[in-house]
C-alpha positions as CSV (number, residue, x, y, z in Angstrom):
1,M,-13.2,0.7,-7.5
2,K,-11.4,1.7,-10.7
3,T,-7.7,1.2,-11.3
4,T,-5.2,2.5,-13.8
5,G,-3.4,0.2,-16.2
6,R,-0.2,1.0,-14.4
7,F,-1.7,-0.3,-11.1
8,V,-2.8,-3.5,-12.7
9,S,0.3,-4.2,-14.8
10,K,3.1,-2.9,-12.6
11,V,2.1,-2.4,-8.9
12,L,0.0,-5.6,-8.3
13,P,2.5,-8.0,-9.9
14,E,5.6,-6.4,-8.3
15,R,4.3,-5.9,-4.7
16,A,2.7,-8.6,-2.6
17,Y,0.9,-6.4,-0.1
18,P,-1.4,-3.9,-2.0
19,T,-4.7,-5.2,-2.9
20,V,-7.6,-3.3,-4.3
21,A,-9.6,-3.9,-1.0
22,L,-6.7,-2.6,1.1
23,C,-6.4,0.5,-1.0
24,V,-10.1,1.1,-0.8
25,A,-9.9,0.9,3.0
26,V,-7.1,3.4,3.1
27,I,-9.0,5.8,0.8
28,A,-12.1,5.5,2.9
29,N,-10.4,6.1,6.2
30,P,-7.0,7.8,5.7
31,I,-4.8,9.1,8.5
32,H,-3.7,11.9,6.1
33,R,-4.8,13.1,2.7
34,E,-3.0,15.5,0.4
35,E,-3.6,16.8,-3.2
36,Q,-0.6,16.8,-5.5
37,E,0.2,19.7,-7.8
38,D,-0.9,17.5,-10.8
39,G,-4.3,16.9,-9.2
40,R,-3.7,13.3,-8.0
41,I,-4.5,12.6,-4.4
42,R,-2.4,10.9,-1.9
43,F,-3.9,8.9,1.0
44,W,-2.0,7.5,3.9
45,G,-3.1,4.7,6.1
46,R,-1.8,2.2,8.7
47,I,-1.6,-1.5,7.8
48,T,-0.1,-4.6,9.4
49,L,1.3,-7.0,6.9
50,P,0.9,-10.7,7.4
51,G,3.7,-12.1,9.6
52,E,4.5,-8.7,11.1
53,A,3.6,-7.3,14.5
54,A,4.1,-3.6,13.9
55,P,1.9,-1.5,11.6
56,R,3.4,0.3,8.6
57,I,2.3,3.3,6.7
58,I,1.0,2.8,3.1
59,R,0.5,5.6,0.6
60,V,-2.2,5.1,-2.0
61,V,-2.3,7.6,-4.9
62,T,-5.4,8.1,-6.9
63,L,-6.2,10.1,-10.0
64,A,-7.8,13.5,-9.5
65,D,-11.2,11.8,-9.2
66,G,-10.2,10.5,-5.8
67,E,-11.2,6.9,-6.6
68,T,-9.1,5.6,-9.5
69,I,-6.2,3.8,-7.9
70,H,-2.9,4.7,-9.6
71,T,-0.2,3.3,-7.2
72,A,0.3,2.1,-3.7
73,F,3.5,1.5,-1.7
74,I,4.9,1.4,1.8
75,D,5.9,4.9,2.8
76,S,8.7,4.5,5.4
77,G,9.4,8.3,5.3
78,F,5.9,9.5,6.1
79,T,5.6,12.4,8.5
80,R,2.3,14.1,9.0
81,R,2.3,17.5,7.4
82,G,-0.8,19.1,8.9
83,A,-4.4,18.3,9.2
84,S,-6.1,15.7,6.9
């Protein structure tokens, strides 16, 4: 899987939970998918972080190719906006 420089230099060092493997799993099996106006693609998935019982929603954003990971973060405000 490809990643952007931003993902490697900003996201991975600042957030303990997103790994490339986790992001790949969300992209492969999202609970929701949505294209942004700029062509990037948002993928949402459920994850359970170590030490936590309840799952959370993570959003993974790729470039327009749908495979280059740009960012990933917990999306506490996620509400499903239609079909995937």
